[in-house]
N, CA, C and O of each residue as an XYZ file, in Angstrom:
460
protein
N     116.625     92.427    102.350
C     117.389     92.548    100.863
C     118.547     92.583    100.702
O     119.094     93.211    101.608
N     119.327     92.141     99.845
C     121.002     92.563     99.273
C     120.827     93.618     99.058
O     119.738     94.080     98.717
N     122.233     94.478     99.263
C     122.711     95.334     98.661
C     122.652     95.561     97.180
O     122.693     96.754     96.876
N     122.583     94.899     96.399
C     122.468     94.696     94.945
C     120.879     95.542     94.708
O     120.525     96.658     94.328
N     120.194     94.239     95.195
C     118.508     94.885     95.331
C     118.024     96.133     95.720
O     117.023     96.744     95.346
N     118.997     96.452     96.629
C     118.210     97.933     97.437
C     118.973     98.666     96.409
O     118.227     99.569     96.032
N     120.195     98.729     95.712
C     121.153     99.454     95.073
C     119.903     99.874     93.542
O     119.887    100.993     93.029
N     119.033     98.768     93.096
C     118.538     98.523     91.947
C     117.231     99.477     92.324
O     116.904    100.462     91.662
N     116.569     99.019     93.470
C     115.650     99.891     93.988
C     115.697    101.468     94.355
O     114.805    102.283     94.118
N     116.755    101.676     94.892
C     117.256    103.222     94.704
C     116.824    103.918     93.300
O     116.038    104.822     93.017
N     117.860    102.929     92.409
C     117.920    103.459     90.757
C     116.361    103.874     90.421
O     116.017    104.959     89.952
N     115.588    102.898     90.724
C     114.560    102.894     89.975
C     113.747    104.048     90.317
O     113.159    104.755     89.499
N     113.751    104.182     91.498
C     112.990    104.891     92.715
C     113.521    106.441     91.990
O     112.642    107.257     91.711
N     114.757    106.727     91.755
C     115.426    108.192     91.670
C     115.350    108.149     89.937
O     115.795    109.110     89.310
N     114.927    107.312     89.427
C     114.948    107.683     87.890
C     113.265    107.943     87.866
O     112.837    108.885     87.199
N     112.625    107.342     88.386
C     111.134    107.534     88.586
C     110.584    109.347     88.817
O     109.896    110.119     88.150
N     111.310    109.433     90.094
C     110.943    110.849     90.527
C     111.186    111.924     89.476
O     110.562    112.974     89.626
N     112.054    111.802     88.371
C     112.080    112.951     87.294
C     111.228    113.200     86.665
O     111.087    114.187     85.942
N     110.262    112.013     86.912
C     108.971    111.977     85.821
C     107.976    112.999     86.827
O     108.225    113.144     88.024
N     106.908    113.621     86.191
C     105.921    114.733     86.803
C     105.091    113.564     87.525
O     104.604    113.682     88.649
N     104.966    112.036     86.450
C     103.650    111.270     86.894
C     104.488    109.951     87.215
O     104.218    108.840     86.757
N     105.532    110.242     88.061
C     106.503    108.849     88.474
C     106.587    107.905     87.468
O     106.629    108.392     86.338
N     106.624    106.700     87.539
C     106.459    105.780     86.547
C     105.472    105.526     85.349
O     105.498    104.679     84.456
N     104.707    106.414     85.595
C     103.558    106.206     84.503
C     104.535    106.688     83.563
O     104.714    105.979     82.572
N     105.298    107.899     83.685
C     105.623    108.656     82.556
C     106.993    108.025     82.033
O     107.438    108.685     81.094
N     107.807    106.898     82.392
C     108.955    106.197     82.276
C     108.374    105.711     80.540
O     107.241    105.260     80.369
N     108.939    105.821     79.885
C     109.211    105.343     78.507
C     109.253    103.620     78.426
O     108.593    102.873     77.703
N     110.191    103.326     79.357
C     110.466    101.919     79.383
C     109.425    100.963     80.248
O     109.590     99.748     80.352
N     108.557    101.538     80.726
C     107.512    101.016     81.381
C     105.858    101.623     80.844
O     105.118    102.216     81.628
N     105.524    101.373     79.548
C     104.349    101.735     79.250
C     103.625    100.533     79.734
O     102.593    101.017     80.198
N     103.559     99.092     79.916
C     102.576     98.526     80.016
C     102.081     98.551     81.674
O     101.332     97.689     82.133
N     102.517     99.453     82.312
C     102.033    100.276     83.816
C     101.113    100.815     83.703
O     100.397    100.631     84.688
N     100.578    101.592     82.814
C      99.435    102.479     82.720
C      98.464    101.372     82.364
O      97.371    101.610     82.876
N      98.476    100.286     81.692
C      97.799     99.500     80.795
C      96.964     98.642     82.139
O      95.802     98.245     82.228
N      97.994     98.580     82.985
C      97.724     97.543     84.316
C      97.132     98.495     85.115
O      96.041     98.230     85.619
N      97.641     99.522     85.314
C      96.448    100.235     86.446
C      95.458    100.796     85.673
O      94.846    101.626     86.345
N      95.019    100.698     84.505
C      93.607    101.520     83.989
C      92.796     99.840     83.999
O      91.622     99.832     83.628
N      93.303     98.755     84.332
C      92.696     97.536     84.629
C      91.980     97.376     85.804
O      91.015     96.611     85.831
N      92.358     98.047     86.847
C      91.576     98.063     88.138
C      90.548     98.637     88.198
O      90.434     99.714     87.613
N      89.543     98.118     88.887
C      88.039     98.515     89.030
C      87.744     98.839     90.670
O      86.815     99.598     90.946
N      88.493     98.291     91.652
C      88.226     98.366     92.513
C      87.984     99.897     93.454
O      88.907    100.681     93.675
N      86.852    100.060     93.829
C      86.651    101.049     94.665
C      88.152    101.326     95.877
O      88.538    100.480     96.684
N      88.835    102.871     95.662
C      89.812    103.235     96.196
C      89.502    104.411     97.243
O      88.716    105.304     96.929
N      90.140    104.394     98.504
C      90.211    105.622     99.155
C      91.799    105.805     99.016
O      92.530    105.070     99.681
N      92.291    106.679     98.244
C      93.574    107.597     98.457
C      93.875    108.767     99.597
O      93.620    109.959     99.424
N      94.412    108.254    100.685
C      94.959    108.578    101.780
C      96.239    109.026    101.957
O      97.256    108.334    102.008
N      96.113    110.587    102.080
C      98.123    110.839    102.185
C      98.163    111.846    103.860
O      97.474    112.761    104.309
N      98.759    111.455    104.114
C      99.354    112.720    105.192
C      99.720    114.176    104.239
O     100.373    114.346    103.209
N      99.022    115.009    105.059
C      99.810    116.407    104.702
C     100.836    116.721    104.941
O     101.326    117.601    104.232
N     101.581    116.186    105.973
C     103.019    116.779    106.312
C     103.860    115.713    105.928
O     104.897    115.552    106.572
N     103.562    114.866    104.876
C     104.364    113.962    104.531
C     105.257    114.242    103.442
O     104.861    114.304    102.278
N     106.628    114.439    103.840
C     108.039    114.549    102.873
C     108.025    114.093    101.808
O     108.189    114.783    100.802
N     107.792    112.598    101.785
C     108.473    111.558    100.652
C     106.880    111.619     99.576
O     107.010    111.575     98.353
N     105.548    111.714    100.179
C     104.888    111.454     98.977
C     103.388    111.985     99.554
O     102.438    111.346    100.008
N     103.604    113.515     99.324
C     102.299    114.448     99.492
C     101.326    114.336     99.027
O     101.331    113.536     98.092
N     100.144    114.918     99.301
C      98.958    114.878     98.557
C      99.260    115.410     96.984
O      98.417    114.795     96.330
N      99.885    116.079     96.231
C     100.183    116.318     95.200
C     100.875    115.067     94.308
O     100.469    114.762     93.186
N     101.956    114.416     94.979
C     102.046    112.657     94.873
C     100.896    112.216     94.494
O     100.543    112.018     93.332
N     100.283    112.052     95.464
C      99.337    111.039     95.574
C      98.057    111.426     94.190
O      97.423    110.634     93.492
N      98.052    112.552     94.197
C      97.183    112.897     92.814
C      97.522    112.522     91.439
O      96.760    112.147     90.549
N      99.159    112.733     91.405
C      99.852    112.132     90.081
C      99.436    110.685     90.215
O      98.849    110.218     89.239
N      99.612    110.003     91.113
C      99.206    108.667     90.998
C      97.792    108.201     90.754
O      97.351    107.248     90.112
N      97.469    108.732     91.144
C      95.586    108.791     91.057
C      94.893    108.775     89.440
O      93.883    108.234     88.989
N      95.730    109.456     88.958
C      95.561    109.587     87.602
C      95.928    108.255     86.311
O      95.685    108.174     85.106
N      96.751    107.175     87.500
C      96.605    106.124     86.749
C      95.434    105.155     87.071
O      95.114    104.271     86.275
N      95.059    105.268     87.776
C      93.639    104.477     88.476
C      92.507    105.480     87.696
O      91.627    105.968     88.405
N      92.522    105.782     86.283
C      91.197    105.849     85.690
C      89.911    105.490     85.266
O      89.098    106.029     84.514
N      89.917    103.967     86.233
C      88.712    103.635     86.112
C      88.076    103.096     87.161
O      87.047    102.458     86.940
N      88.468    103.216     88.246
C      87.844    103.367     89.517
C      87.068    104.458     90.416
O      87.459    105.625     90.407
N      86.079    104.102     91.108
C      85.772    104.937     91.902
C      86.390    105.381     93.113
O      86.482    104.607     94.066
N      86.819    106.547     93.166
C      87.665    106.885     94.284
C      87.519    108.148     95.139
O      87.382    109.245     94.598
N      87.540    108.036     96.148
C      87.811    109.125     97.510
C      89.106    109.425     97.832
O      89.912    108.511     98.009
N      89.484    110.794     97.953
C      90.584    111.399     98.354
C      90.786    111.576     99.847
O      89.810    112.095    100.389
N      91.927    111.244    100.759
C      91.313    111.897    102.148
C      92.715    112.287    102.293
O      93.647    111.542    101.991
N      92.897    113.933    102.946
C      94.108    114.591    103.342
C      94.237    114.263    104.701
O      93.422    114.888    105.380
N      94.904    113.573    105.297
C      95.432    113.301    106.703
C      95.909    114.730    107.661
O      97.007    115.151    107.296
N      95.549    115.187    108.315
C      95.957    116.288    109.017
C      96.331    115.887    110.575
O      95.476    115.686    111.438
N      97.598    115.814    110.761
C      97.970    115.648    112.231
C      97.232    116.516    113.348
O      97.119    117.739    113.263
N      96.717    115.710    114.461
C      95.839    116.518    115.469
C      96.991    117.351    115.995
O      98.172    117.005    115.967
N      96.350    118.876    116.641
C      97.112    119.897    117.624
C      97.705    119.145    118.656
O      96.974    118.621    119.496
N      98.976    119.012    118.715
C      99.904    118.707    119.956
C     100.289    117.262    120.049
O     100.933    116.778    120.980
N      99.851    116.631    119.028
C     100.320    115.490    118.918
C     101.244    114.822    117.812
O     100.871    115.234    116.713
N     102.188    114.045    117.711
C     103.036    113.703    116.758
C     102.758    114.015    115.410
O     101.555    114.044    115.151
N     103.670    114.300    114.310
C     103.421    114.234    113.193
C     103.035    112.967    112.348
O     103.631    111.927    112.628
N     102.039    112.943    111.277
C     101.813    111.517    110.637
C     102.952    111.185    109.800
O     103.300    110.022    109.596
N     103.534    112.202    109.314
C     104.632    111.869    108.129
C     104.205    110.685    107.157
O     103.079    110.273    106.879
N     105.418    110.281    106.743
C     104.991    109.017    105.884
C     104.651    107.555    106.021
O     104.207    106.872    105.098
N     104.931    107.060    107.431
C     104.869    106.118    107.853
C     103.631    106.095    108.563
O     102.801    105.190    108.479
N     103.508    107.446    109.486
C     102.944    107.483    110.869
C     101.423    107.008    111.051
O     100.772    106.954    112.094
N     100.982    106.630    109.549
C      99.517    106.056    109.438
C      99.335    105.113    110.247
O      98.354    104.914    110.964
N     100.861    104.147    110.083
C     100.377    102.799    110.882
C     100.869    102.888    112.230
O     101.052    101.885    112.920
N     101.117    104.213    112.674
C     101.663    103.961    114.186
C     100.358    103.924    115.262
O      99.385    104.616    114.965
N     100.320    103.118    116.521
C      99.286    103.629    117.195
C      98.622    104.816    117.666
O      97.547    104.905    118.258
N      99.311    105.581    117.365
C      99.097    107.139    117.766
C      98.234    107.460    116.806
O      97.634    108.514    117.014
N      97.968    106.880    115.793
C      96.963    107.399    114.541
C      95.738    106.705    114.745
O      94.786    106.965    114.008
N      95.641    105.899    115.602
C      94.188    104.638    115.467
C      92.998    105.336    115.244
O      92.092    105.046    114.463
N      93.114    106.520    116.196
C      91.729    107.612    115.918
C      91.352    107.621    114.008
O      90.195    107.600    113.587
N      92.518    107.654    113.140
C      92.561    108.005    111.898
C      91.481    106.228    111.587
O      90.382    106.068    111.057
N      92.083    105.605    111.969
C      91.480    104.130    111.256
C      90.243    103.564    111.262
O      89.961    102.637    110.503
N      89.091    104.265    112.438
C      87.826    103.919    112.346
C      87.084    104.224    111.339
O      86.108    103.555    110.997
N      87.655    105.728    110.518
C      87.168    106.063    109.211
C      87.257    105.022    107.819
O      86.498    104.719    106.899
N      88.606    104.685    108.234
C      89.097    103.657    106.797
C      88.536    102.222    107.142
O      88.262    101.443    106.228
N      88.346    101.839    108.622
C      87.409    100.602    108.666
C      86.147    100.583    108.298
O      85.651     99.740    107.551
N      85.462    101.700    108.911
C      84.020    101.597    108.408
C      83.970    102.006    106.904
O      82.838    102.485    106.845
N      84.396    102.093    105.896
C      84.778    102.618    104.277
C      84.618    100.979    103.978
O      83.595    100.529    103.462
N      85.992     99.969    104.445
C      85.637     98.658    104.270
C      85.093     98.049    104.717
O      85.222     96.893    104.316
N      84.278     98.229    105.635
C      83.238     96.926    105.636
C      81.961     97.503    105.020
O      81.130     96.598    104.948
N      81.328     99.041    104.394
C      80.693     99.153    103.823
C      80.985     98.666    102.098
O      80.059     98.489    101.307
N      82.660     98.482    101.689
C      82.640     98.083    100.734
C      82.845     96.254    100.452
O      83.294     95.698     99.449
N      82.433     95.763    101.481
C      82.317     94.303    101.893
C      80.939     93.847    101.702
O      80.597     92.784    101.184
N      80.243     94.696    102.141
C      78.634     94.464    102.034
C      77.916     94.763    100.877
O      76.918     94.157    100.486
N      78.483     95.766    100.314
C      78.109     95.989     98.859
C      78.517     94.640     97.716
O      77.816     94.165     96.822
N      79.729     94.319     98.091
C      80.076     93.359     97.210
C      79.413     92.004     97.597
O      79.381     91.128     96.734
N      78.854     91.751     98.892
C      78.094     90.855     99.459
C      76.655     90.682     98.743
O      76.264     89.778     98.006
N      76.052     91.747     99.161
C      74.659     91.958     99.262
C      74.559     92.661     97.993
O      73.468     93.079     97.603
């Protein structure tokens, strides 16, 4: 990304962070709520409880935008004596034990769609 693009992303993000429901409350983005409401795919909304950027309360604000989906909520807790999960830790090899649950859920969704 160029510096100009990064500046734009930063300014958008900063503006949305002042709203309780992020960009859903931004008066210049009224189409976002309509688009999110059109989603019908089952979802799992998972967040690390130690994520300083997107804690579960932020996740919960986003979930309101997906008002027509069946969903589950999952709070991810770092195991004792292991490294924190944080914002991107779910994608580190150390978090691999957490992946099994999600992979099983994805397989059941595929089976429902096919079967």
